[in-house]
C-alpha positions in Angstrom: 121.1 -79.4 100.5 122.4 -82.1 98.5 124.6 -80.4 95.5 123.7 -81.6 91.6 126.4 -84.1 90.2 128.1 -83.1 87.1 126.7 -86.0 85.2 123.5 -85.0 86.1 124.1 -81.7 85.2 125.6 -79.7 88.1 128.2 -77.8 87.8 132.0 -79.3 87.6 133.9 -79.3 90.9 137.4 -79.2 88.6 137.6 -76.1 86.9 141.3 -75.9 86.8 143.9 -76.7 83.9 144.2 -80.6 84.9 147.6 -80.9 82.4 150.9 -81.3 84.0 153.0 -77.4 84.1 156.8 -78.8 84.6 158.3 -78.6 81.2 161.3 -80.3 80.0 164.5 -78.7 79.3 164.3 -78.5 75.6 167.3 -76.4 74.7 169.4 -78.6 76.6 168.6 -81.9 74.7 168.8 -79.8 71.5 172.1 -79.5 72.2 172.8 -82.8 73.3 171.6 -84.4 70.3 173.2 -81.6 67.6 176.8 -82.5 69.7 176.5 -86.3 68.8 175.4 -85.1 65.3 179.0 -82.8 64.9 180.7 -85.7 66.5 178.9 -88.6 64.2 178.1 -90.9 66.8 175.4 -92.6 66.0 176.4 -96.1 67.5 178.2 -98.1 69.6 178.3 -98.7 73.5 181.0 -99.2 76.2 182.3 -95.6 74.9 181.0 -92.4 74.7 178.1 -90.9 76.0 176.3 -94.7 76.4 179.1 -95.5 79.1 178.9 -92.3 80.8 174.9 -92.8 81.1 175.7 -96.2 82.5 178.3 -94.9 85.2 175.8 -92.2 86.1 172.9 -94.2 86.7 175.0 -97.6 88.3 175.9 -94.5 90.9 172.6 -92.7 91.3 171.1 -96.5 92.3 174.0 -97.8 93.9 174.7 -100.8 92.2 178.2 -102.6 90.5 177.3 -103.0 87.7 174.8 -101.5 84.9 174.1 -102.0 81.4 172.4 -100.5 78.8 170.0 -102.2 76.1 167.5 -100.9 73.4 164.5 -101.6 75.7 163.1 -102.4 78.7 161.8 -105.8 78.0 165.2 -106.5 76.4 166.7 -105.5 79.6 164.0 -108.0 81.4 165.1 -111.1 78.7 168.7 -110.2 79.1 168.7 -110.7 83.2 166.3 -113.8 82.4 168.8 -115.2 80.7 171.6 -114.1 83.7 170.1 -115.9 85.9 169.4 -118.9 83.8 166.3 -119.1 82.6 165.9 -121.2 79.7 163.5 -124.4 77.7 161.2 -126.0 80.5 161.8 -123.6 83.2 158.7 -121.4 85.1 159.3 -118.3 85.9 156.3 -116.8 88.9 154.7 -113.3 87.2 152.0 -111.1 88.8 148.5 -111.4 86.8 148.2 -107.4 87.4 151.0 -107.2 85.1 151.8 -106.3 81.5 153.4 -108.6 78.6 156.6 -106.4 78.5 157.7 -107.8 81.8 157.1 -111.5 81.0 157.5 -111.7 77.3 161.3 -112.5 77.7 160.1 -115.7 79.5 158.6 -117.0 76.8 161.1 -116.4 74.2 163.9 -117.8 76.2 162.0 -121.1 76.0 160.4 -120.9 79.5 156.6 -120.8 81.1 155.5 -117.7 82.5 152.7 -119.0 85.5 151.1 -116.5 87.1 150.0 -115.1 90.9 147.3 -113.2 92.4 148.3 -109.6 94.1 147.7 -108.0 97.8 144.7 -106.6 97.7 146.2 -104.0 100.1 148.8 -102.4 97.2 147.9 -104.6 93.6 150.9 -106.0 93.6 152.6 -109.8 93.8 151.5 -111.6 96.8 154.3 -113.4 97.7 152.3 -115.8 99.9 150.3 -117.0 96.9 153.9 -116.8 94.9 154.7 -119.2 97.1 152.0 -122.0 96.5 152.8 -121.8 92.8 156.0 -122.5 92.9 157.3 -126.1 91.8 160.6 -128.2 91.0 160.7 -126.0 87.8 160.9 -122.6 89.5 163.7 -120.3 88.2 163.2 -116.8 88.7 160.3 -114.2 90.5 159.3 -110.8 88.3 157.8 -108.4 90.7 156.6 -105.5 88.7 157.0 -102.3 90.8 153.4 -101.1 89.2 153.4 -97.0 88.5 156.5 -97.2 91.3 154.7 -99.0 93.9 157.0 -100.8 95.8 156.4 -104.9 96.2 156.6 -106.7 99.0 160.7 -107.6 98.8 161.1 -109.1 102.5 158.6 -111.7 101.3 159.9 -112.3 97.9 163.2 -112.8 99.7 162.6 -115.2 101.7 161.1 -117.1 98.8 164.7 -116.7 97.1 166.6 -117.9 100.3 164.2 -120.6 100.9 163.6 -122.3 97.5 167.0 -120.8 95.8 165.4 -118.6 93.1 166.6 -115.8 91.5 164.4 -112.3 91.5 164.7 -110.2 88.4 162.7 -107.1 89.5 161.0 -104.8 86.6 161.6 -101.6 88.4 160.5 -99.7 84.9 158.0 -97.4 86.5 160.3 -97.4 89.7 164.1 -95.6 89.2 164.3 -93.5 92.4 162.3 -96.3 94.4 163.6 -97.6 97.5 163.5 -100.4 100.2 164.4 -100.4 103.5 166.7 -97.0 102.0 168.2 -99.2 99.6 167.1 -98.3 96.0 165.6 -101.4 94.3 168.9 -101.3 91.5 171.2 -102.2 94.4 168.8 -105.2 95.7 169.4 -109.1 94.5 169.4 -110.1 91.8 168.7 -108.0 89.2 167.1 -104.9 88.7 165.4 -103.7 85.2 164.4 -100.3 83.8 162.7 -98.5 80.5 163.3 -95.6 79.3 160.5 -95.2 77.1 159.0 -91.9 76.8 160.0 -88.2 77.7 159.9 -86.1 80.7 156.9 -85.3 82.0 155.0 -88.3 80.8 157.6 -91.0 80.3 159.3 -93.4 82.2 160.6 -91.5 85.3 164.5 -90.9 83.4 163.2 -91.3 79.7 165.1 -91.0 76.4 162.4 -92.2 74.0 163.3 -95.9 73.7 165.9 -97.8 75.8 166.7 -99.9 79.1 168.8 -100.2 81.7 169.7 -103.4 84.3 171.8 -103.5 87.5 173.2 -105.4 89.5 176.0 -106.5 92.3 176.4 -109.8 90.8 179.6 -110.1 88.2 178.7 -113.5 86.7 175.3 -112.0 85.9 176.7 -108.8 84.7 179.1 -110.8 82.3 176.5 -113.5 81.3 174.6 -110.4 79.9 177.4 -108.6 78.1 178.0 -111.9 75.9 174.1 -111.8 75.5 173.1 -109.3 74.0 176.4 -106.5 73.6 177.9 -107.4 70.3 180.7 -105.6 69.2 180.9 -103.7 72.7 183.8 -101.6 73.0 186.3 -103.1 75.3 184.3 -106.3 76.2 186.7 -109.1 76.0 189.1 -107.0 78.8 185.8 -106.5 80.9 185.2 -110.5 80.6 186.6 -112.2 84.0 185.4 -116.2 83.2 187.3 -117.6 80.4 184.2 -119.3 78.7 182.5 -115.8 77.8 186.2 -114.3 76.9 186.7 -117.2 74.5 183.4 -115.8 72.6 185.8 -112.5 72.0 183.8 -109.5 70.9 181.0 -110.9 69.5 180.0 -113.1 71.9 176.4 -114.7 71.5 175.8 -111.9 68.4 173.0 -110.2 69.3 173.0 -106.6 69.0 170.6 -104.9 71.9 172.5 -101.9 73.0 171.1 -98.6 73.1 171.7 -95.9 70.4 173.5 -93.0 71.8 170.7 -90.6 71.0 169.5 -92.1 73.5 172.2 -92.2 76.4 171.9 -88.1 75.7 168.8 -87.7 76.7 168.6 -90.4 79.3 171.4 -88.5 81.4 169.6 -85.1 80.9 166.4 -86.8 82.5 168.4 -88.2 84.8 169.4 -85.2 86.5 166.2 -83.6 87.2 164.8 -87.2 88.4 165.0 -86.6 92.5 163.4 -83.2 91.9 160.3 -84.6 89.6 159.9 -87.7 92.1 160.0 -85.4 95.3 157.3 -83.1 93.9 155.2 -86.0 92.9 155.9 -87.1 96.5 154.4 -84.4 98.2 151.8 -83.7 95.8 150.7 -87.3 96.3 150.9 -87.1 99.8 148.5 -83.8 99.2 146.2 -86.1 97.6 145.9 -88.7 100.0 145.5 -87.1 102.8 142.7 -85.2 101.4 141.2 -88.2 100.2 141.9 -90.4 103.6 138.4 -90.9 104.9 135.8 -89.9 102.2 133.4 -93.0 101.4 134.2 -94.8 98.4 137.7 -94.6 98.4 139.9 -96.7 99.9 144.2 -96.2 99.5 147.1 -98.2 98.9 148.9 -99.6 102.3 152.2 -99.7 101.5 154.6 -102.1 103.2 156.7 -100.6 105.9 159.7 -100.6 104.7 159.2 -99.8 101.2 159.7 -96.1 99.4 157.8 -95.8 96.3 159.0 -93.8 93.9 158.5 -92.6 89.7 155.2 -92.9 89.7 154.9 -93.6 85.8 151.1 -93.7 84.9 150.6 -92.1 87.8 148.9 -92.7 91.5 147.2 -96.0 92.7 143.6 -95.3 94.3 141.5 -98.2 95.0 137.3 -98.0 94.6 135.1 -99.2 97.7 131.8 -99.4 96.0 130.4 -101.3 99.9 130.7 -97.6 101.2 128.7 -96.4 98.4 125.6 -99.0 98.6 127.1 -100.9 95.9 127.4 -98.4 93.2 128.6 -99.7 90.2 132.4 -98.6 89.5 131.7 -97.6 85.6 129.2 -95.4 87.5 130.7 -94.2 90.1 134.2 -93.2 87.5 131.9 -91.4 84.7 130.9 -89.3 88.0 134.1 -88.6 88.6 135.5 -87.8 85.0 132.3 -85.5 84.6 133.5 -83.2 87.6 136.5 -82.5 85.5 138.7 -85.3 87.9 141.7 -87.2 85.0 140.7 -90.2 86.6 141.1 -93.6 84.8 141.1 -97.2 85.4 143.8 -100.0 85.0 144.6 -102.7 82.0 141.5 -104.1 80.3 142.0 -107.2 81.8 144.4 -109.9 84.1 146.9 -112.0 82.0 145.5 -114.8 82.2 142.6 -114.2 80.4 144.6 -112.8 77.4 144.1 -114.6 74.1 147.9 -115.6 74.3 147.6 -117.5 77.7 143.8 -118.7 77.0 144.5 -120.5 73.5 148.3 -120.8 73.7 150.8 -120.2 70.7 153.1 -122.8 69.0 155.5 -120.1 69.5 158.7 -122.6 67.4 155.7 -124.8 65.1 155.5 -128.1 65.3 154.4 -128.0 68.9 158.0 -127.3 70.2 157.5 -123.6 71.9 157.0 -123.7 75.7 153.3 -122.1 75.3 151.3 -124.0 72.7 148.2 -124.5 73.1 146.6 -126.4 75.8 148.9 -125.6 77.8 147.5 -123.4 80.7 144.2 -124.4 81.8 143.4 -120.7 83.3 139.3 -119.5 84.2 137.7 -116.6 84.9 137.8 -116.4 89.1 141.3 -117.8 88.8 142.7 -115.0 91.1 139.9 -112.6 92.4 142.3 -110.7 94.0 143.2 -109.4 90.4 140.0 -109.5 88.6 137.9 -108.0 91.3 140.8 -104.7 91.0 140.7 -105.1 86.9 137.0 -105.4 87.1 136.4 -101.4 87.8 138.2 -101.2 92.0 141.6 -100.3 91.0 142.2 -96.2 89.6 145.0 -94.1 88.6 145.1 -90.4 89.4 148.1 -88.6 87.6 151.3 -88.2 89.7 151.7 -84.3 89.2 155.1 -82.6 89.3 154.2 -79.0 89.1 150.0 -78.6 88.9 148.3 -75.5 88.7 147.8 -74.3 92.1 144.6 -75.3 93.8 144.1 -78.2 91.4 144.5 -81.0 93.8 142.0 -79.2 96.5 139.4 -79.0 93.2 140.1 -83.0 92.7 139.9 -83.9 96.4 136.7 -81.8 96.4 135.4 -83.6 93.4 135.4 -87.0 95.1 133.5 -85.6 98.4 130.9 -84.5 95.8 130.4 -87.3 94.2 130.7 -88.9 97.8 127.8 -86.9 99.3 125.3 -87.2 96.5 126.3 -90.7 94.7 122.6 -91.7 96.1 121.3 -89.6 92.8 123.1 -92.2 90.9 121.9 -95.6 92.0 
């Protein structure tokens, strides 16, 4: 006998509290901040808690060099500067992305070039990216969205074939790995955000802040001179005579992180593996329970990918063809009425945003990299991304410690909607 859906007046399938139950170590956070207040250490880099966190993060990801900055997007911009991105260059970015990933491209005088994503993962498609490479292409920014790892082998092939750099946006994916190696230890650079607070912030969170890791000494030194004004000991760190000549002023930008952020980040880093392991296990339970449920299509990770972090939630794809074409908005509304904390992705593809559609005269007098008329992108140019963001890409929370029985109720809710979807047609 058909069960009445909650959206039509039936009982909800999910009755338990859907909020995360894991609590951060607030007392430890208070003590760390109070200690810095007592020491009156409110500013500085290359020493103290900032250097301690850089060393700890480098050890965590297995990279030779690690530099802290004030935000994730400045981490990416400093990494782009490190690989030589500048006026006239092009940088490939996925259309299913975020302006914070490519804002630095524009502000360095270069131009973001969008590419489509793999329908099996929602991540940058190396084959589509290759079609868009030109003599002006300087770098690729793969975004490990929500902690799901991109096809790094495919990207490495492009790196070797065309001599272009890889600047990873790993802002959601601090613990993630490729073929057993943390993303932060892969060529060329990996960039991280520390935004927010545990358990809902970035995998290692500190309010604000960012990190860049690399095994390339030249890239590290270029970032030092670019954005670490008056870093303690910077002149001794610089081995390139051209850079050392600049002294401790470098190129004058001061993007260093606040000591309070570094203290909070260090505390967050200590629980990162536990939180990630629990999220992985709960993802396994959800995915196993949802496998085979009509209307649900699960991501298909690359064989070498070891996802991790899961900021923003778990990926899920809706397959309307399995439910007689039930509209995505009706499907999601039915799940939400059952009490499932499910949501969509971003509101639109990047190529359809006003900044790209209309362009912008960044410096005035048509001197910027994307003046009006730069792009001629239109709807339909990136069919996979547009389909996913048209309602097919969904997200569920990535739980650390859910209320016992909640995951089972969520799975039951998906099954209930699948078994009774015809009442919504």
